C-alpha positions, 0 to 999 in steps of 0.5 A, a space after each residue: 839670573 838663569 833663563 829657561 826656554 821652557 817658560 812662556 814668553 811673558 815670564 821669560 821677558 820679566 826674568 830677563 829684565 829683572 836680571 838686568 835691573 839687578 845688574 845695573 844696581 850692583 854695577 852703579 854701587 861700585 862705580 867711582 864718582 866725584 863728590 861734594 861732601 859736607 863734614 863736621 868734626 868736633 872734639 871735647 876737652 874735659 877739665 880734670 883738675 881745676 886750678 888757676 888759668 890765664 889762658 887755654 890755647 888749643 890747635 886742631 890738626 885733624 883738618 882738611 887741606 886742598 890737594 890733588 884729590 880734594 878741594 876745600 870749598 869752605 871751612 868754618 870753625 866753631 867752639 863751645 863755650 865760644 872761644 875768646 879768639 879764633 885764628 882760622 889760618 892755623 885752626 887755633 882756639 883761645 879761651 881766657 876762662 876756665 870751664 868744665 869742658 870745651 868743644 872745638 871743631 869745624 864744618 867744611 864743604 869738600 869736593 873730591 875727584 879722581 886723580 891719576 898719579 903720573 907714576 912712571 918707572 921707579 927702580 927698586 930697591 931705591 938707590 937713595 932716600 932724600 934726607 927729609 924722608 928718612 924719618 918715614 923709613 924708621 920703626 917705632 913701638 907700634 910700627 915695629 921691626 919684626 923678623 917674621 914680618 921682614 922675611 915674609 915681605 922679602 918673599 912677597 917682593 922677591 924678583 921685583 925691580 919696580 917700586 909700584 908692583 912692590 907696594 901693590 904686592 904688599 898692600 894686596 897681601 894685607 887686603 886679602 889675608 888680614 881680616 878687617 875687624 873693628 877693635 875695642 882694644 885701647 890703643 893700636 896693636 903693634 904691626 907684629 901682633 896684627 901679622 900674627 893674629 891676621 886681623 885688625 882695624 884700619 889703623 892696624 892694617 895700615 901699621 902693618 903695611 908701614 912695617 912691611 914697606 919700611 922693612 924694604 926701605 920704602 918711605 911711607 907715612 900714615 894718613 888720618 882721615 874719614 871715609 864712608 863705610 857701609 852706611 856712614 862716614 867714619 874715622 879712617 886711616 890709610 898709607 901714603 908712599 913717596 914716589 920720586 917726581 910724583 910725591 905722596 901716593 895713597 894706598 889703602 889696604 883696607 878698601 883695596 885702593 892702590 895708587 888712588 883713593 875712592 872719592 869717599 875718602 877725606 884726608 885730614 893729616 899725614 904722619 910719619 908714625 902712629 904715635 906721632 898721629 896720636 900726639 898731633 890730633 891737637 895741642 893745648 896748653 894753659 898759660 900761667 895755670 895748673 889746670 889739667 885737660 883730658 882730650 877726647 881720643 878721636 874726633 866725632 865725625 858727621 858727614 854726608 854726600 850732597 852732590 855726586 857726579 860720575 867723573 867719566 874717566 875710563 883708563 881701562 878697557 875690558 873684554 869677556 871671552 868665553 871659550 864657547 857661548 853655548 856648551 852642554 848642560 853638565 859641562 864646564 865653561 872656560 872664560 878669559 877676561 882681558 883688561 888693558 891699562 890705556 894710560 902711560 902710568 903704573 896703576 891698579 884696578 878692581 874688576 868685578 864679575 857679577 854673580 849669576 844665580 844658578 851658576 858656580 864660579 871657579 875663580 874670584 868674583 872680585 880681583 885687584 890687578 896692577 898694571 905697568 904702562 899700557 899693560 894687558 892682563 888676563 883673568 881666567 874663570 870656569 863656570 858650571 851650571 848648578 844641579 839642574 831640574 831637567 837635563 832636556 831644558 836650555 838655560 841661558 844668562 848673561 855674564 857681566 864684567 865691569 870695573 870701578 871706572 865704569 868700563 863694562 862688557 857682557 856676553 851671553 852664555 847658554 847651557 844646552 842639551 845639544 851643547 859640547 861637553 867639556 870636563 873640568 880637566 879639559 876646561 883647565 887645559 883649555 884655559 892654559 892654552 887659550 890666548 886673546 892676543 888677537 886683540 891688539 893693545 891701542 897706545 
């Protein structure tokens, strides 16, 4: 919010305060926290053709397990009609009688937490792929091998010799260029179709991600799970990439989480392909009978956050450097934002620039950045005051920059009649030469 010094004092104060309240709300909405989540998943099996049956056995595969990011605090299996036997260790239900429909599922309490994957130097191209991961480099009918996709992947990663930047570049291109759209299509579109149409849902963005990774011979898998959307938790899919010495590392091209997950993600299973995922949601078979059962395509998901705690991890440092804090009314203000990775690992970060009413920005207000260990990156913006009512009035505000881990920096900016005049051409020249190297990187 812009402040005009011609206002009386009390209005000035209220406008200033409301600007900071709005900023705090926007800031808190984007900060990662640790969560405790209650989740219920259920699936319906419908009897299509009745016949003789001695026993129906069904095993559930969409089920959470504890790992580096999530801890399963408790899990209770349920069924309707009540199963004659439930084997919790393998998530298996057994009925001895035939029914019109069967419902099976579970209620779980899961604690999620931020995990820093210790990714160090991993040379690319990969010299050798372990035999047990070869299936994670193969194509299929959905993760298809397409020449246009392959050539585009090569152009994106040309010259890169580290695995993490390669995976980041591919995922970030998908995040920026493939429009997310919920798909009513019966089934998942092939990767080449998604690439051509430039749109898809989370499954399809992940399928294209896998196709591009595998064209570069990078072992990668598909994850099925649940994540919180704008309102509720929904079914979600993302990708994992194998890093030697680290294991499977998550990359979500839909939400833009590369090398980590937003803690509203719940992992339910890992698959080497999309067809394999669809086949292993569950298995069921009748013993000594000819009954036919039709399964529900995807589980029903219901989840809510019951506890939220900031994790207090701030791997990055951010600083805002305007060329000047005060410039002329009709001027362009060059700004450099520096961010440091303070960890010894390859990682990425989301940086947000708070929109200011009355200010035009030349540059992105949300940026995904990848980092080598202890690397510093610079982001560059140009600010311009909107058309003013009067040129003899001073306009003031605060430029706020923050990231998803809670790091924040602010600086006052003023457009004043007496300020230095800077043209757009001059602002761009300044950005090309403006250096922030006077700020040392702390290791």
